[in-house]
C-alpha positions in Angstrom: 9.6 -28.1 -20.0 11.3 -25.9 -18.4 8.0 -25.2 -16.5 8.1 -28.4 -15.3 11.3 -28.4 -14.2 11.0 -25.7 -12.1 7.7 -27.6 -10.2 9.7 -30.5 -9.4 12.6 -28.5 -8.0 10.2 -26.4 -6.0 8.1 -29.2 -4.8 11.9 -30.5 -3.5 12.9 -27.5 -2.2 9.3 -25.7 -0.6 7.3 -29.0 0.1 10.4 -30.9 2.2 10.1 -28.3 5.1 7.3 -26.2 7.2 8.1 -22.4 7.8 6.3 -22.1 11.3 6.5 -18.6 13.7 9.6 -18.1 15.5 11.3 -14.9 16.9 12.7 -12.6 14.8 16.4 -11.7 15.2 17.4 -8.1 15.2 19.3 -8.9 11.6 16.0 -10.9 10.8 13.7 -7.4 11.4 15.7 -5.4 9.3 16.0 -7.7 6.6 12.1 -7.7 6.8 11.6 -4.1 7.4 13.8 -3.5 4.3 12.2 -6.0 1.9 8.8 -4.4 3.1 10.3 -1.0 1.8 11.4 -2.3 -1.7 7.9 -4.3 -1.7 6.1 -0.4 -0.6 7.6 1.2 -3.8 7.1 -1.4 -6.3 10.6 -3.0 -6.3 10.1 -7.0 -6.0 13.1 -7.8 -8.0 15.0 -6.0 -4.8 12.9 -7.0 -2.1 11.8 -10.9 -2.9 15.5 -12.2 -1.9 15.5 -10.4 1.5 11.5 -11.7 2.4 12.3 -15.3 1.5 15.2 -15.3 4.1 12.7 -13.9 6.5 10.0 -16.1 5.3 11.8 -19.4 5.3 12.5 -18.6 9.3 8.4 -18.8 9.6 7.7 -14.7 9.6 4.2 -14.5 8.3 3.8 -11.5 7.1 7.6 -12.0 5.0 5.6 -15.5 3.5 2.8 -13.0 2.7 4.7 -10.5 1.1 7.2 -12.3 -0.1 4.1 -14.5 -2.1 2.3 -11.8 -2.7 5.9 -10.5 -4.8 6.0 -14.1 -7.1 2.1 -13.6 -7.8 3.1 -10.5 -9.1 5.7 -11.3 -11.0 3.9 -13.6 -13.1 0.3 -12.7 -12.5 -0.9 -15.7 -11.7 -1.2 -18.3 -8.7 1.2 -20.8 -8.6 3.1 -23.5 -6.6 5.4 -21.5 -5.2 3.2 -18.5 -4.4 0.5 -20.7 -3.2 3.1 -22.5 -0.6 3.9 -19.4 0.6 0.2 -18.0 1.1 -0.6 -20.9 2.5 2.4 -20.8 5.2 1.1 -17.9 6.1 -2.4 -18.6 6.2 -1.6 -21.5 8.3 -0.6 -19.1 10.8 -3.8 -17.2 11.0 -3.3 -14.8 8.4 -6.1 -13.8 6.7 -5.3 -12.1 3.9 -3.5 -14.7 2.8 -6.6 -17.2 3.3 -8.3 -14.8 1.5 -5.2 -15.3 -1.4 -5.8 -19.0 -1.3 -9.6 -18.5 -1.7 -9.7 -17.1 -4.8 -11.1 -18.2 -8.6 -7.5 -17.5 -10.5 -8.3 -17.2 -13.8 -4.9 -16.7 -15.6 -3.8 -19.9 -14.0 -6.8 -21.3 -15.4 -6.8 -20.1 -18.5 -2.9 -21.5 -19.1 -4.0 -24.4 -17.1 -1.1 -24.2 -14.3 -3.0 -23.7 -11.2 -1.3 -24.9 -8.0 -2.2 -29.0 -6.7 -3.8 -29.5 -3.9 -5.4 -25.9 -2.5 -8.9 -26.3 -1.4 -10.3 -22.7 -2.3 -13.8 -23.1 -0.8 -12.1 -24.2 2.5 -9.9 -21.2 2.5 -12.9 -19.0 1.8 -15.1 -20.4 4.5 -11.7 -20.3 7.3 -11.3 -16.4 6.2 -14.7 -15.3 6.2 -15.1 -17.3 9.9 -12.0 -16.0 12.0 -13.1 -12.6 10.4 -16.9 -13.1 11.2 -15.2 -14.1 15.0 -12.6 -11.1 15.2 -15.7 -9.1 13.6 -18.3 -9.7 16.2 -15.4 -9.0 18.9 -15.2 -5.4 17.5 -12.2 -5.6 15.5 -12.5 -2.9 12.7 -10.4 -4.6 10.2 -11.5 -8.0 9.9 -15.1 -5.9 9.2 -12.6 -4.1 6.4 -11.8 -7.9 5.6 -15.7 -9.5 5.7 -16.1 -6.2 3.1 -13.2 -7.1 0.6 -14.6 -10.6 0.7 -18.0 -10.1 0.3 -18.0 -6.6 -1.6 -21.5 -5.8 1.2 -21.1 -2.2 1.6 -22.7 -2.6 5.1 -19.2 -4.2 6.4 -17.0 -1.1 5.3 -19.4 1.4 7.0 -19.1 -1.0 9.9 -15.1 -1.0 10.1 -15.5 2.6 9.7 -17.2 3.2 12.6 -15.4 1.0 14.3 -12.4 2.9 13.9 -10.1 1.4 11.5 -8.7 4.0 9.2 -8.2 2.0 6.0 -11.9 1.1 6.1 -12.7 4.7 6.7 -10.0 6.1 3.8 -11.7 3.0 1.4 -15.5 4.6 2.8 -14.7 7.7 1.6 -13.3 6.6 -1.7 -16.3 4.7 -2.0 -18.8 7.1 -1.5 -16.7 9.5 -4.0 -17.3 6.8 -6.7 -21.2 6.5 -5.7 -21.5 4.0 -3.6 -24.2 4.2 -1.0 -27.3 6.3 -1.5 -28.2 9.7 0.1 -30.7 12.3 -0.4 -28.8 15.1 -1.7 -25.3 15.6 -3.2 -24.5 18.0 -0.2 -25.0 14.8 2.1 -22.8 12.4 0.2 -20.1 15.0 0.0 -20.4 15.5 3.8 -20.3 12.0 4.6 -17.2 11.6 2.4 -15.6 14.4 4.4 -16.5 12.9 7.6 -14.7 10.0 6.6 -11.9 11.3 4.9 -11.4 13.6 8.3 -11.6 10.5 10.4 -9.1 8.4 8.8 -6.5 11.4 8.6 -6.7 12.4 12.2 -5.5 8.7 13.0 -2.5 9.4 10.6 -3.2 7.4 7.7 -1.2 9.1 4.7 -3.3 8.5 2.0 -6.6 10.2 3.5 -4.4 13.1 4.8 -3.8 13.7 1.2 -7.4 13.7 0.4 -8.5 15.7 3.7 -6.2 18.3 2.3 -7.7 18.6 -1.1 -11.3 18.8 0.9 -9.9 21.5 3.1 -8.3 23.6 0.2 -11.7 23.2 -1.8 -13.4 24.1 1.8 -11.3 27.5 1.3 -9.3 26.4 4.9 -5.6 27.1 3.4 -3.8 26.8 6.3 -5.8 23.6 7.6 -4.7 22.0 3.9 -1.2 23.1 4.2 -0.7 21.2 7.7 -2.7 17.8 6.2 -0.2 18.0 3.2 2.8 18.4 4.7 2.1 15.5 7.1 1.0 13.4 4.4 3.9 13.6 2.7 6.0 13.4 6.1 5.3 10.4 5.9 6.8 9.4 2.8 3.7 8.7 0.7 4.8 9.1 -2.4 1.9 10.7 -4.0 2.2 13.6 -1.4 5.6 13.7 -1.7 5.1 14.8 -5.7 2.0 16.6 -5.1 3.8 18.5 -2.4 6.6 19.4 -4.6 4.2 20.5 -7.5 2.9 23.1 -5.2 5.7 24.6 -4.0 7.3 24.3 -7.7 4.2 26.5 -8.8 3.5 28.3 -5.5 0.2 27.9 -4.3 -1.1 30.4 -2.1 -4.9 30.6 -2.0 -5.4 26.7 -2.0 -2.7 25.7 0.2 -0.8 29.0 1.3 2.7 28.1 0.4 5.3 29.9 -1.4 7.2 29.4 -4.4 10.4 27.2 -3.0 12.2 25.7 -6.2 15.0 24.2 -4.3 12.3 22.4 -2.0 10.7 21.5 -4.8 13.7 20.2 -6.8 15.2 18.1 -3.9 11.5 16.6 -3.3 11.2 15.6 -7.4 14.4 14.4 -7.1 14.1 12.2 -4.1 11.2 10.5 -6.4 13.8 9.9 -9.3 16.4 9.1 -7.3 14.0 6.1 -5.6 12.5 4.9 -8.8 9.3 5.3 -7.6 6.2 4.9 -9.3 5.8 9.0 -10.6 9.5 8.8 -11.0 8.8 9.9 -14.9 6.6 12.4 -13.9 9.1 14.0 -11.4 12.1 13.9 -14.2 9.4 15.5 -16.6 8.8 18.5 -13.9 12.6 18.5 -13.0 13.4 19.1 -16.6 10.5 20.7 -18.9 8.2 22.3 -15.8 11.0 24.4 -13.7 12.7 27.5 -14.4 16.8 26.4 -14.3 18.6 26.4 -11.2 21.8 28.2 -10.2 24.8 26.0 -9.0 24.0 27.2 -5.6 20.1 26.4 -6.1 21.1 22.7 -7.0 23.8 22.4 -4.2 21.5 23.7 -1.6 18.7 21.1 -3.3 21.1 18.5 -3.0 21.6 18.9 0.5 18.2 19.6 1.3 16.9 16.1 -0.2 20.0 14.3 1.6 18.9 15.5 5.4 15.3 14.9 4.3 16.0 11.5 3.1 18.1 10.4 6.7 14.7 12.5 8.9 11.9 11.0 7.2 10.2 7.1 7.0 11.1 5.7 3.5 9.0 6.7 0.7 6.1 3.9 0.7 2.9 3.8 -1.9 1.8 2.5 1.7 -0.1 -0.7 -0.2 -2.6 -1.8 1.8 -1.9 -6.0 2.4 -4.8 -7.1 0.4 -4.8 -5.6 -3.2 -5.7 -7.8 -6.0 -5.1 -8.6 -8.8 -2.1 -6.2 -8.9 -0.7 -3.1 -7.4 -3.4 -0.4 -7.5 
């Protein structure tokens, strides 16, 4: 009964108007960015009210991310999430079209799939629009076609076209044994090539991975540079790795001396922001780090506060299309 009442309320509240594109005010832009920031550290409970406010103003990105939060909350496509995906899709968001074109097994299992969603039509439209952009050399469109078809050749084309996410994803797929190479050395060279290409464009996930590739090659100074660059973007995994390396002092692989104050400060940022790896960070502080003096703790607190002021918000840098859950 509760679900039926909610469905009726949503029909009257949501379907009674159509949110279309409109210029955002500075306040709306700030609200949108804060909502996306929360989304990027997997705090949809904080992101949703902010994103919904801007989604109602017609912003397609906010519509998509709000729908994604609602999807994550229920773990299935519902009338509400489908509505907001559709609002974004009608404004040309190909990722939203891809969401609407999927076969949601959970909503089918519980017989609660949204009505009046033509999955085939949205699938065809997503492919048509992506193909049109791909023909113009759009690397992201090629990545989208890979996501829709699982055809590795599209991912390879997207990487060659210069899309950093495609380059990173291709390196990961090669590392997962995709593609054909005559020797293991050729595979490793291809992984390094595309991870480097993505890292050089500043993609945080690639910079962290490339740092470890350089470390394995014995290039400690370059490895350190990419590690710190990745952490400086606010990338949560890189911050954790950097803090762990500072805790241990790893000279050979990264040319970094032990710095317990900085290590404690960076771990504490992850804990304070309730990131996905906060429990590991908390365990590192409590069980794997020597006791710090009061002076050191004060220095760590000041360093953490200054670091957060000078760097982008903490983020997992989720790609826009991750299905069926965060990864």
